[in-house]
TORKOL-4160 file (C-alpha; in steps of 0.2 Angstrom, whole numbers, padded with zeros to 4 digits, m for minus):
391
<pt num="1" X="0568" Y="0828" Z="0472"/>
<pt num="2" X="0549" Y="0827" Z="0480"/>
<pt num="3" X="0549" Y="0808" Z="0481"/>
<pt num="4" X="0561" Y="0796" Z="0490"/>
<pt num="5" X="0559" Y="0777" Z="0494"/>
<pt num="6" X="0567" Y="0768" Z="0507"/>
<pt num="7" X="0567" Y="0750" Z="0505"/>
<pt num="8" X="0573" Y="0739" Z="0519"/>
<pt num="9" X="0565" Y="0746" Z="0539"/>
<pt num="10" X="0583" Y="0740" Z="0543"/>
<pt num="11" X="0597" Y="0749" Z="0555"/>
<pt num="12" X="0602" Y="0754" Z="0536"/>
<pt num="13" X="0586" Y="0761" Z="0529"/>
<pt num="14" X="0582" Y="0769" Z="0547"/>
<pt num="15" X="0599" Y="0779" Z="0546"/>
<pt num="16" X="0594" Y="0784" Z="0529"/>
<pt num="17" X="0578" Y="0791" Z="0532"/>
<pt num="18" X="0583" Y="0798" Z="0549"/>
<pt num="19" X="0598" Y="0807" Z="0538"/>
<pt num="20" X="0588" Y="0814" Z="0525"/>
<pt num="21" X="0575" Y="0822" Z="0537"/>
<pt num="22" X="0589" Y="0830" Z="0548"/>
<pt num="23" X="0598" Y="0834" Z="0534"/>
<pt num="24" X="0582" Y="0845" Z="0529"/>
<pt num="25" X="0573" Y="0835" Z="0516"/>
<pt num="26" X="0555" Y="0837" Z="0518"/>
<pt num="27" X="0549" Y="0829" Z="0503"/>
<pt num="28" X="0539" Y="0811" Z="0503"/>
<pt num="29" X="0550" Y="0799" Z="0511"/>
<pt num="30" X="0542" Y="0782" Z="0511"/>
<pt num="31" X="0551" Y="0768" Z="0522"/>
<pt num="32" X="0546" Y="0747" Z="0516"/>
<pt num="33" X="0550" Y="0736" Z="0528"/>
<pt num="34" X="0546" Y="0717" Z="0525"/>
<pt num="35" X="0544" Y="0711" Z="0543"/>
<pt num="36" X="0528" Y="0719" Z="0553"/>
<pt num="37" X="0538" Y="0724" Z="0568"/>
<pt num="38" X="0545" Y="0743" Z="0570"/>
<pt num="39" X="0565" Y="0744" Z="0565"/>
<pt num="40" X="0575" Y="0737" Z="0579"/>
<pt num="41" X="0593" Y="0728" Z="0580"/>
<pt num="42" X="0600" Y="0713" Z="0575"/>
<pt num="43" X="0616" Y="0709" Z="0586"/>
<pt num="44" X="0607" Y="0709" Z="0603"/>
<pt num="45" X="0596" Y="0693" Z="0594"/>
<pt num="46" X="0608" Y="0680" Z="0596"/>
<pt num="47" X="0612" Y="0685" Z="0613"/>
<pt num="48" X="0603" Y="0695" Z="0626"/>
<pt num="49" X="0586" Y="0690" Z="0617"/>
<pt num="50" X="0590" Y="0672" Z="0613"/>
<pt num="51" X="0597" Y="0672" Z="0631"/>
<pt num="52" X="0581" Y="0679" Z="0637"/>
<pt num="53" X="0591" Y="0693" Z="0646"/>
<pt num="54" X="0581" Y="0704" Z="0635"/>
<pt num="55" X="0562" Y="0708" Z="0630"/>
<pt num="56" X="0558" Y="0711" Z="0611"/>
<pt num="57" X="0551" Y="0729" Z="0617"/>
<pt num="58" X="0571" Y="0732" Z="0620"/>
<pt num="59" X="0579" Y="0731" Z="0605"/>
<pt num="60" X="0565" Y="0743" Z="0595"/>
<pt num="61" X="0578" Y="0757" Z="0587"/>
<pt num="62" X="0564" Y="0769" Z="0589"/>
<pt num="63" X="0548" Y="0773" Z="0597"/>
<pt num="64" X="0532" Y="0773" Z="0587"/>
<pt num="65" X="0534" Y="0795" Z="0592"/>
<pt num="66" X="0549" Y="0793" Z="0588"/>
<pt num="67" X="0544" Y="0790" Z="0571"/>
<pt num="68" X="0530" Y="0800" Z="0567"/>
<pt num="69" X="0543" Y="0814" Z="0572"/>
<pt num="70" X="0549" Y="0811" Z="0554"/>
<pt num="71" X="0534" Y="0811" Z="0545"/>
<pt num="72" X="0536" Y="0793" Z="0536"/>
<pt num="73" X="0525" Y="0786" Z="0523"/>
<pt num="74" X="0529" Y="0767" Z="0536"/>
<pt num="75" X="0526" Y="0751" Z="0526"/>
<pt num="76" X="0527" Y="0737" Z="0536"/>
<pt num="77" X="0523" Y="0719" Z="0532"/>
<pt num="78" X="0526" Y="0721" Z="0516"/>
<pt num="79" X="0542" Y="0717" Z="0505"/>
<pt num="80" X="0548" Y="0725" Z="0488"/>
<pt num="81" X="0544" Y="0714" Z="0473"/>
<pt num="82" X="0551" Y="0722" Z="0458"/>
<pt num="83" X="0561" Y="0738" Z="0451"/>
<pt num="84" X="0559" Y="0748" Z="0436"/>
<pt num="85" X="0571" Y="0760" Z="0434"/>
<pt num="86" X="0565" Y="0768" Z="0417"/>
<pt num="87" X="0548" Y="0773" Z="0428"/>
<pt num="88" X="0555" Y="0776" Z="0441"/>
<pt num="89" X="0544" Y="0766" Z="0453"/>
<pt num="90" X="0547" Y="0751" Z="0464"/>
<pt num="91" X="0532" Y="0738" Z="0467"/>
<pt num="92" X="0528" Y="0729" Z="0482"/>
<pt num="93" X="0517" Y="0713" Z="0487"/>
<pt num="94" X="0503" Y="0722" Z="0491"/>
<pt num="95" X="0500" Y="0724" Z="0473"/>
<pt num="96" X="0505" Y="0744" Z="0475"/>
<pt num="97" X="0518" Y="0755" Z="0464"/>
<pt num="98" X="0526" Y="0767" Z="0474"/>
<pt num="99" X="0536" Y="0780" Z="0462"/>
<pt num="100" X="0552" Y="0791" Z="0466"/>
<pt num="101" X="0564" Y="0803" Z="0462"/>
<pt num="102" X="0579" Y="0795" Z="0474"/>
<pt num="103" X="0580" Y="0776" Z="0480"/>
<pt num="104" X="0590" Y="0769" Z="0493"/>
<pt num="105" X="0590" Y="0749" Z="0493"/>
<pt num="106" X="0594" Y="0742" Z="0511"/>
<pt num="107" X="0583" Y="0725" Z="0511"/>
<pt num="108" X="0599" Y="0716" Z="0520"/>
<pt num="109" X="0601" Y="0697" Z="0517"/>
<pt num="110" X="0593" Y="0682" Z="0521"/>
<pt num="111" X="0599" Y="0665" Z="0531"/>
<pt num="112" X="0607" Y="0650" Z="0520"/>
<pt num="113" X="0596" Y="0636" Z="0521"/>
<pt num="114" X="0599" Y="0616" Z="0521"/>
<pt num="115" X="0590" Y="0603" Z="0514"/>
<pt num="116" X="0576" Y="0596" Z="0524"/>
<pt num="117" X="0562" Y="0603" Z="0536"/>
<pt num="118" X="0562" Y="0610" Z="0554"/>
<pt num="119" X="0578" Y="0620" Z="0556"/>
<pt num="120" X="0581" Y="0636" Z="0563"/>
<pt num="121" X="0586" Y="0650" Z="0557"/>
<pt num="122" X="0593" Y="0666" Z="0568"/>
<pt num="123" X="0587" Y="0681" Z="0556"/>
<pt num="124" X="0574" Y="0690" Z="0563"/>
<pt num="125" X="0567" Y="0694" Z="0581"/>
<pt num="126" X="0552" Y="0680" Z="0578"/>
<pt num="127" X="0568" Y="0669" Z="0574"/>
<pt num="128" X="0576" Y="0672" Z="0592"/>
<pt num="129" X="0560" Y="0670" Z="0601"/>
<pt num="130" X="0555" Y="0655" Z="0592"/>
<pt num="131" X="0572" Y="0645" Z="0595"/>
<pt num="132" X="0573" Y="0651" Z="0615"/>
<pt num="133" X="0557" Y="0645" Z="0620"/>
<pt num="134" X="0564" Y="0628" Z="0614"/>
<pt num="135" X="0579" Y="0628" Z="0623"/>
<pt num="136" X="0584" Y="0624" Z="0642"/>
<pt num="137" X="0593" Y="0611" Z="0652"/>
<pt num="138" X="0595" Y="0596" Z="0645"/>
<pt num="139" X="0590" Y="0600" Z="0628"/>
<pt num="140" X="0601" Y="0594" Z="0614"/>
<pt num="141" X="0604" Y="0607" Z="0601"/>
<pt num="142" X="0617" Y="0604" Z="0587"/>
<pt num="143" X="0621" Y="0620" Z="0576"/>
<pt num="144" X="0628" Y="0619" Z="0559"/>
<pt num="145" X="0643" Y="0632" Z="0556"/>
<pt num="146" X="0654" Y="0639" Z="0570"/>
<pt num="147" X="0655" Y="0657" Z="0563"/>
<pt num="148" X="0651" Y="0671" Z="0573"/>
<pt num="149" X="0635" Y="0670" Z="0572"/>
<pt num="150" X="0634" Y="0650" Z="0577"/>
<pt num="151" X="0647" Y="0653" Z="0589"/>
<pt num="152" X="0637" Y="0665" Z="0600"/>
<pt num="153" X="0621" Y="0654" Z="0599"/>
<pt num="154" X="0630" Y="0642" Z="0607"/>
<pt num="155" X="0638" Y="0650" Z="0620"/>
<pt num="156" X="0621" Y="0655" Z="0625"/>
<pt num="157" X="0613" Y="0640" Z="0622"/>
<pt num="158" X="0627" Y="0632" Z="0633"/>
<pt num="159" X="0624" Y="0644" Z="0647"/>
<pt num="160" X="0605" Y="0639" Z="0647"/>
<pt num="161" X="0610" Y="0621" Z="0651"/>
<pt num="162" X="0606" Y="0614" Z="0633"/>
<pt num="163" X="0618" Y="0602" Z="0626"/>
<pt num="164" X="0627" Y="0608" Z="0614"/>
<pt num="165" X="0635" Y="0599" Z="0599"/>
<pt num="166" X="0644" Y="0611" Z="0586"/>
<pt num="167" X="0647" Y="0607" Z="0569"/>
<pt num="168" X="0657" Y="0615" Z="0555"/>
<pt num="169" X="0666" Y="0610" Z="0538"/>
<pt num="170" X="0682" Y="0620" Z="0540"/>
<pt num="171" X="0695" Y="0612" Z="0551"/>
<pt num="172" X="0698" Y="0629" Z="0560"/>
<pt num="173" X="0680" Y="0638" Z="0564"/>
<pt num="174" X="0685" Y="0656" Z="0556"/>
<pt num="175" X="0701" Y="0652" Z="0549"/>
<pt num="176" X="0697" Y="0662" Z="0531"/>
<pt num="177" X="0692" Y="0677" Z="0545"/>
<pt num="178" X="0703" Y="0680" Z="0559"/>
<pt num="179" X="0718" Y="0665" Z="0553"/>
<pt num="180" X="0721" Y="0648" Z="0559"/>
<pt num="181" X="0728" Y="0652" Z="0579"/>
<pt num="182" X="0715" Y="0664" Z="0582"/>
<pt num="183" X="0703" Y="0652" Z="0577"/>
<pt num="184" X="0709" Y="0638" Z="0585"/>
<pt num="185" X="0711" Y="0649" Z="0601"/>
<pt num="186" X="0694" Y="0653" Z="0597"/>
<pt num="187" X="0686" Y="0634" Z="0595"/>
<pt num="188" X="0697" Y="0628" Z="0611"/>
<pt num="189" X="0684" Y="0641" Z="0620"/>
<pt num="190" X="0669" Y="0630" Z="0617"/>
<pt num="191" X="0678" Y="0614" Z="0620"/>
<pt num="192" X="0683" Y="0622" Z="0638"/>
<pt num="193" X="0666" Y="0625" Z="0638"/>
<pt num="194" X="0659" Y="0607" Z="0636"/>
<pt num="195" X="0652" Y="0609" Z="0618"/>
<pt num="196" X="0654" Y="0596" Z="0607"/>
<pt num="197" X="0665" Y="0603" Z="0594"/>
<pt num="198" X="0667" Y="0593" Z="0579"/>
<pt num="199" X="0674" Y="0601" Z="0564"/>
<pt num="200" X="0680" Y="0594" Z="0547"/>
<pt num="201" X="0661" Y="0588" Z="0542"/>
<pt num="202" X="0650" Y="0592" Z="0532"/>
<pt num="203" X="0630" Y="0591" Z="0534"/>
<pt num="204" X="0619" Y="0585" Z="0519"/>
<pt num="205" X="0601" Y="0589" Z="0526"/>
<pt num="206" X="0590" Y="0591" Z="0541"/>
<pt num="207" X="0581" Y="0577" Z="0547"/>
<pt num="208" X="0568" Y="0572" Z="0559"/>
<pt num="209" X="0580" Y="0566" Z="0572"/>
<pt num="210" X="0593" Y="0580" Z="0569"/>
<pt num="211" X="0603" Y="0582" Z="0555"/>
<pt num="212" X="0614" Y="0570" Z="0542"/>
<pt num="213" X="0632" Y="0572" Z="0539"/>
<pt num="214" X="0640" Y="0570" Z="0521"/>
<pt num="215" X="0646" Y="0550" Z="0528"/>
<pt num="216" X="0629" Y="0544" Z="0531"/>
<pt num="217" X="0631" Y="0548" Z="0549"/>
<pt num="218" X="0616" Y="0554" Z="0558"/>
<pt num="219" X="0618" Y="0569" Z="0574"/>
<pt num="220" X="0602" Y="0568" Z="0586"/>
<pt num="221" X="0595" Y="0583" Z="0591"/>
<pt num="222" X="0579" Y="0593" Z="0599"/>
<pt num="223" X="0584" Y="0607" Z="0590"/>
<pt num="224" X="0595" Y="0612" Z="0574"/>
<pt num="225" X="0599" Y="0631" Z="0572"/>
<pt num="226" X="0608" Y="0631" Z="0553"/>
<pt num="227" X="0621" Y="0647" Z="0554"/>
<pt num="228" X="0630" Y="0645" Z="0537"/>
<pt num="229" X="0631" Y="0661" Z="0532"/>
<pt num="230" X="0618" Y="0672" Z="0521"/>
<pt num="231" X="0613" Y="0680" Z="0506"/>
<pt num="232" X="0610" Y="0696" Z="0498"/>
<pt num="233" X="0591" Y="0702" Z="0495"/>
<pt num="234" X="0593" Y="0706" Z="0479"/>
<pt num="235" X="0580" Y="0694" Z="0471"/>
<pt num="236" X="0566" Y="0709" Z="0469"/>
<pt num="237" X="0581" Y="0716" Z="0458"/>
<pt num="238" X="0583" Y="0702" Z="0444"/>
<pt num="239" X="0575" Y="0711" Z="0430"/>
<pt num="240" X="0577" Y="0729" Z="0435"/>
<pt num="241" X="0594" Y="0732" Z="0424"/>
<pt num="242" X="0606" Y="0735" Z="0439"/>
<pt num="243" X="0621" Y="0726" Z="0442"/>
<pt num="244" X="0621" Y="0712" Z="0455"/>
<pt num="245" X="0632" Y="0701" Z="0459"/>
<pt num="246" X="0635" Y="0696" Z="0478"/>
<pt num="247" X="0626" Y="0710" Z="0485"/>
<pt num="248" X="0620" Y="0729" Z="0475"/>
<pt num="249" X="0635" Y="0734" Z="0464"/>
<pt num="250" X="0641" Y="0750" Z="0469"/>
<pt num="251" X="0652" Y="0764" Z="0466"/>
<pt num="252" X="0662" Y="0771" Z="0480"/>
<pt num="253" X="0648" Y="0782" Z="0484"/>
<pt num="254" X="0636" Y="0771" Z="0485"/>
<pt num="255" X="0628" Y="0772" Z="0471"/>
<pt num="256" X="0621" Y="0760" Z="0459"/>
<pt num="257" X="0612" Y="0768" Z="0447"/>
<pt num="258" X="0607" Y="0787" Z="0441"/>
<pt num="259" X="0600" Y="0793" Z="0458"/>
<pt num="260" X="0599" Y="0774" Z="0464"/>
<pt num="261" X="0608" Y="0770" Z="0481"/>
<pt num="262" X="0610" Y="0755" Z="0491"/>
<pt num="263" X="0617" Y="0753" Z="0509"/>
<pt num="264" X="0620" Y="0740" Z="0525"/>
<pt num="265" X="0621" Y="0720" Z="0521"/>
<pt num="266" X="0616" Y="0718" Z="0503"/>
<pt num="267" X="0628" Y="0733" Z="0495"/>
<pt num="268" X="0644" Y="0729" Z="0488"/>
<pt num="269" X="0653" Y="0745" Z="0486"/>
<pt num="270" X="0670" Y="0748" Z="0481"/>
<pt num="271" X="0680" Y="0755" Z="0497"/>
<pt num="272" X="0695" Y="0767" Z="0491"/>
<pt num="273" X="0702" Y="0766" Z="0508"/>
<pt num="274" X="0706" Y="0745" Z="0508"/>
<pt num="275" X="0705" Y="0749" Z="0485"/>
<pt num="276" X="0695" Y="0734" Z="0483"/>
<pt num="277" X="0674" Y="0731" Z="0481"/>
<pt num="278" X="0666" Y="0721" Z="0498"/>
<pt num="279" X="0650" Y="0719" Z="0507"/>
<pt num="280" X="0650" Y="0718" Z="0527"/>
<pt num="281" X="0639" Y="0711" Z="0537"/>
<pt num="282" X="0640" Y="0721" Z="0553"/>
<pt num="283" X="0629" Y="0733" Z="0564"/>
<pt num="284" X="0641" Y="0749" Z="0564"/>
<pt num="285" X="0642" Y="0747" Z="0546"/>
<pt num="286" X="0623" Y="0749" Z="0541"/>
<pt num="287" X="0621" Y="0763" Z="0551"/>
<pt num="288" X="0636" Y="0772" Z="0544"/>
<pt num="289" X="0633" Y="0769" Z="0525"/>
<pt num="290" X="0614" Y="0772" Z="0528"/>
<pt num="291" X="0618" Y="0788" Z="0532"/>
<pt num="292" X="0631" Y="0791" Z="0517"/>
<pt num="293" X="0619" Y="0785" Z="0504"/>
<pt num="294" X="0605" Y="0796" Z="0512"/>
<pt num="295" X="0617" Y="0812" Z="0511"/>
<pt num="296" X="0627" Y="0807" Z="0493"/>
<pt num="297" X="0610" Y="0804" Z="0487"/>
<pt num="298" X="0605" Y="0822" Z="0494"/>
<pt num="299" X="0620" Y="0832" Z="0488"/>
<pt num="300" X="0627" Y="0824" Z="0471"/>
<pt num="301" X="0637" Y="0838" Z="0467"/>
<pt num="302" X="0646" Y="0836" Z="0482"/>
<pt num="303" X="0646" Y="0818" Z="0485"/>
<pt num="304" X="0657" Y="0808" Z="0497"/>
<pt num="305" X="0666" Y="0795" Z="0495"/>
<pt num="306" X="0661" Y="0778" Z="0507"/>
<pt num="307" X="0679" Y="0774" Z="0514"/>
<pt num="308" X="0677" Y="0766" Z="0532"/>
<pt num="309" X="0686" Y="0754" Z="0542"/>
<pt num="310" X="0673" Y="0740" Z="0545"/>
<pt num="311" X="0671" Y="0737" Z="0564"/>
<pt num="312" X="0662" Y="0720" Z="0571"/>
<pt num="313" X="0660" Y="0714" Z="0589"/>
<pt num="314" X="0657" Y="0695" Z="0597"/>
<pt num="315" X="0653" Y="0689" Z="0613"/>
<pt num="316" X="0656" Y="0671" Z="0616"/>
<pt num="317" X="0657" Y="0663" Z="0634"/>
<pt num="318" X="0666" Y="0675" Z="0644"/>
<pt num="319" X="0676" Y="0683" Z="0627"/>
<pt num="320" X="0673" Y="0701" Z="0621"/>
<pt num="321" X="0681" Y="0700" Z="0602"/>
<pt num="322" X="0681" Y="0718" Z="0592"/>
<pt num="323" X="0689" Y="0719" Z="0577"/>
<pt num="324" X="0695" Y="0734" Z="0565"/>
<pt num="325" X="0697" Y="0733" Z="0548"/>
<pt num="326" X="0695" Y="0719" Z="0533"/>
<pt num="327" X="0703" Y="0704" Z="0539"/>
<pt num="328" X="0699" Y="0692" Z="0523"/>
<pt num="329" X="0711" Y="0688" Z="0512"/>
<pt num="330" X="0726" Y="0693" Z="0524"/>
<pt num="331" X="0742" Y="0688" Z="0519"/>
<pt num="332" X="0749" Y="0685" Z="0539"/>
<pt num="333" X="0744" Y="0688" Z="0557"/>
<pt num="334" X="0755" Y="0694" Z="0571"/>
<pt num="335" X="0754" Y="0695" Z="0590"/>
<pt num="336" X="0758" Y="0715" Z="0594"/>
<pt num="337" X="0751" Y="0712" Z="0612"/>
<pt num="338" X="0746" Y="0698" Z="0626"/>
<pt num="339" X="0745" Y="0680" Z="0624"/>
<pt num="340" X="0737" Y="0668" Z="0612"/>
<pt num="341" X="0736" Y="0656" Z="0629"/>
<pt num="342" X="0726" Y="0665" Z="0640"/>
<pt num="343" X="0714" Y="0672" Z="0626"/>
<pt num="344" X="0719" Y="0689" Z="0630"/>
<pt num="345" X="0728" Y="0697" Z="0615"/>
<pt num="346" X="0727" Y="0709" Z="0602"/>
<pt num="347" X="0733" Y="0702" Z="0583"/>
<pt num="348" X="0737" Y="0713" Z="0566"/>
<pt num="349" X="0732" Y="0707" Z="0551"/>
<pt num="350" X="0746" Y="0711" Z="0536"/>
<pt num="351" X="0737" Y="0711" Z="0517"/>
<pt num="352" X="0752" Y="0714" Z="0506"/>
<pt num="353" X="0762" Y="0728" Z="0512"/>
<pt num="354" X="0750" Y="0737" Z="0521"/>
<pt num="355" X="0743" Y="0734" Z="0539"/>
<pt num="356" X="0723" Y="0730" Z="0534"/>
<pt num="357" X="0715" Y="0725" Z="0553"/>
<pt num="358" X="0717" Y="0722" Z="0570"/>
<pt num="359" X="0708" Y="0711" Z="0582"/>
<pt num="360" X="0707" Y="0711" Z="0599"/>
<pt num="361" X="0702" Y="0697" Z="0613"/>
<pt num="362" X="0699" Y="0697" Z="0631"/>
<pt num="363" X="0705" Y="0716" Z="0629"/>
<pt num="364" X="0700" Y="0735" Z="0634"/>
<pt num="365" X="0693" Y="0745" Z="0619"/>
<pt num="366" X="0706" Y="0757" Z="0621"/>
<pt num="367" X="0721" Y="0743" Z="0619"/>
<pt num="368" X="0712" Y="0743" Z="0599"/>
<pt num="369" X="0705" Y="0760" Z="0597"/>
<pt num="370" X="0726" Y="0766" Z="0591"/>
<pt num="371" X="0726" Y="0753" Z="0579"/>
<pt num="372" X="0710" Y="0759" Z="0570"/>
<pt num="373" X="0719" Y="0775" Z="0567"/>
<pt num="374" X="0733" Y="0765" Z="0558"/>
<pt num="375" X="0720" Y="0757" Z="0547"/>
<pt num="376" X="0713" Y="0772" Z="0544"/>
<pt num="377" X="0730" Y="0781" Z="0539"/>
<pt num="378" X="0738" Y="0769" Z="0528"/>
<pt num="379" X="0750" Y="0761" Z="0538"/>
<pt num="380" X="0764" Y="0750" Z="0533"/>
<pt num="381" X="0765" Y="0733" Z="0539"/>
<pt num="382" X="0785" Y="0737" Z="0545"/>
<pt num="383" X="0777" Y="0753" Z="0554"/>
<pt num="384" X="0762" Y="0745" Z="0563"/>
<pt num="385" X="0773" Y="0728" Z="0568"/>
<pt num="386" X="0790" Y="0733" Z="0572"/>
<pt num="387" X="0795" Y="0719" Z="0582"/>
<pt num="388" X="0781" Y="0708" Z="0584"/>
<pt num="389" X="0778" Y="0690" Z="0586"/>
<pt num="390" X="0771" Y="0682" Z="0568"/>
<pt num="391" X="0760" Y="0667" Z="0572"/>
């Protein structure tokens, strides 16, 4: 291959580009990024950056000198607008057409939005900096969506002295992901810190005064943050011929078409460890999948299936939340260590007859490390949680 294009100057895209060079690829390597910033880390945006504990330069993943050392054809501030598989060509928003012999798609996701104007979202560095300028003591912030992103932002805003209202359509926040009992524990932390948590409410639009609920009630706010999930950035692939369905559909090698791979938040691939297709929006997965896609692109005869145990973490108030595995769609939850009421515990998750995941709150990393190994080994539920308390 003489020309490889990586679309998406994200954690996944950067990992792919660096892996290509590390594996000995010395051809033309183009890295395309829609934002004008050099590749940066996103998890701190809703934590340290929003809290003004970190300045923008601290989230940079590499220095300009580091990137220069990889001899990249770096194209920032320009978006991919189309893909021609037959011609092996990527179209860009500046009118350029970039040819390739191999392509890695790492275009990530974009935030879902609500009708109306003036609401914040929290995906980019600029989003985080804009919102933090508007927060402070006494400011009224409404956060729509009590998922992990909304919960983290609510916790930071509370720490900055804002008056926070957290609106969630589900009766228990995060129940679909972590189970009702664990979701209730995480929700109670907001209540204990004085956040006005309202569940079972729908928001129909953003207004000049705040937001309007499904029953017509208006909740007033100085600022509104919409954190209701995201959509894969696949619109530019609509006429490409690639299979797109809640992400770029890939096989177990992360391949979407011949010599076309996907990685990170935008990729929906078959994970043979769990026997299912999944799309993971976690930082660790982005880097690992970017590396895997790059290696498989270069080593077609000796490709390896990408079969990770997904990992994510979240910081809210004084809680450190860590999880391994695939928790969604689980059938059962069991507390295997600690106590829910103390917000210090490890919970295990069953899907079918196997251990599918484990989540820890307020525990040291070593408390959950062994559970990751058990998930990777495919142990049965009975082997994993014999004698544990089901919740």
